[in-house]
N, C-alpha and C positions, 0 to 999 in steps of 0.2 A: 478206469475204476468202474466196478459193477454198479448197476442201477439198483437203487433201494426201493422196495415196494412199500407204500404207506396206505392207509385208509380203506394230432397235434394241430395248419397255420403257418403262416410265414414266421420267420424267426423274430423274436421280440428281445430287445436288449433294454436293461434297466441299470443305469449306473447310480449306485448309492453312495453318497458322500455324507460327511458329517453335517447334519442340520438341513439337508436338502437332497432332492433326487432329480436327475435328468433322465428322461425317457426317450429312447430312440425307437420309434414305432414304424414298422413297415406299412406302406400304403395298402389299403384293402384288407388288412388283417381283421378278423371278427373279434379278436380278444385283445384287451388292453391290460398290460401289466401296470398296476396302480402304484405299488410300492413293494420293497423287499427289506428284510432285516434278519438278524440272527442274534441270539443271546445265549449265555451260558446258564445251565441249570444244574443243581445238585440233585443227583438221583439216588434215592434211598431204596434198597431192594425190598420187594414185597415178600412176605412169608411164603415159602414154597410148600407144595403139597407134602414134601418129605418131612416137613416140620410138624405135621399133624400126627397125633397119636394113633397108632394102629390098634386093632381090636385086642390083640394079645397084651399090648402095653396098658390099655385101659383096664383089662382084667387084673393084671399084676398090680396096678396102682390101687384098685379097689381092695385087693387082698391085703396089701400093706396097710391101708387105712383101717381095715377091719381088725388086723392083728394089733395095730397100735391101740385101737379102742379097747380091745380085750385086755391088753397088757396094762393099760391105765386102770381098768376096772379091777384087775387082779392085784394092783399095787406093785407090779414087777418093774421097779425103776430101771434096772439094768436093761431089760428088754425094751422098755419105752425109749431109753436113750439110744440104743442101737437102731431101732426102727426110725426114730426121728432123724438120725444121722443119714441113714439110707435114703429117706425121702428127700432131705435137703440136698444131698449129693446128686440125686437123680434130677431134681429140678434145676440145679446149677448147670449140669451137663447139657440138659435140653436147651436152656437159655443160651449157652455158649454155642451150641450147634446152629441155632437160629441166627446168630450174629456172625457167622463165618464170612458171609459176603458183605464187604464193606461198601459204604456209599462211594459213588464216583461221579465225575463230571460228565455231563452230556451237553449237547449243543442243539438248540432248536432253530431250524431254518424256516423262514416264513416268506410267503409271497401272496399278495392280494391281486386277484384277477377279475376283470370285468368282461362278461360275455356280451359283445355288441353284435354278434351274429344271430341268425334265425334258428339255429339248431341247438338243442340242449347238449351240453358237454357231459360225458360220462367218466372219462379218465384223461389225465394229463401227465406227460413226461416232461420234466423240467430240470435244468442244470443250474446250480449255483456256483459261479466262477469267481475266483479271486485273481487279480492281475496286478503285477508290480507297476506302480505309477511312473517309475523312472524308465525301466527297460521295456515296459509294455508286454512282458512275457507272462504267460499263465503260471500262477503259483500253485493253484489247486482247483480241482473241478469235482463237485459232489453231485451225483446224478440220482434223481428220485422219480418214482412213479406214484401219483396220488389218485386214488379212486374217489373222485369228488364230483357230485352232480351240480352243475351250474346252469340254471335256466337262462334263456335269452333275456337280456336286459338286466341281469342280476350280477352282483359282485360277491366274491367269497374269498376269505383268507384260508389258505392251506398251509399246513406246517408239518415238519418232520423232526422227530427227535433222533439225533445221530450221535454216536460216541467218538467221532473223529473231529478234531479241532479244525477251524477254518483253514489255517495255513500252518506249515511246520516252522517256517522262519520268516522274519521281517528284516528288511534292509536297516542296518544300524544307523545309517545316515538320516533316515526318516524319523527315527526315534529321538534324535537330537533336536529336531525342528519342532517348535511349539505348536504350530498350526498344520503340520504335515499330516496327510492321510496315509496310513501305512499300506493300504492296498485299495484298488478299485474293485467294486463288487458288481457283477453282472448276473442277471437271470435270463436264461435262454429257454423258451418253450420249444421243445424239439419235436413233440408229437402230441396229437389230440385224437381221442376216440370219441365219437358222438353217439348219442343214445339210439340213433337210427342204424347203427352198425358201420357207418362210414368212418374212414380214418384219414387224417392228414399226416404225412411224414415229411419232416424237413429234409430237403435234398442234401 
């Protein structure tokens, strides 16, 4: 899966379970993974530049309004009705065009990191992994690059909004169990770039 750009260290693993987290931290690593999580978000599209009126459209709109005012002053009811219909139809068509893109689901992946090293972090490559708790096989891996500045001794939450769900399928046997965890979550920090230009790459 391609790495997603947003906004390395020895490998860090964080297993996230319901209500608690177990962290497996390699000795000597300057960065600590404090916690990880993900949640579903409803994304509503922003108005695009295409939805803004062009200069010609603004001129035409002004002309229609002037014609409508003149027709009203002249008492030409037929022309007033035609112009009002044209203006209403134009406004409805414009509103419909702006609503072409429908809201959709997004998924925000988060990880909180603490820099226990002496160098300031400039950028981090990290993978959010989902593992089947029964077979221990990897179900999905989402790869991200976050341009986040984390000074020595400081903690920071980084997050990515992604349009791919955590996993495609979940074992039906786990869904039948009341307290079963559908998958194990792991965060792996694969690479770090420091502000002094040095880079750590996970072997």
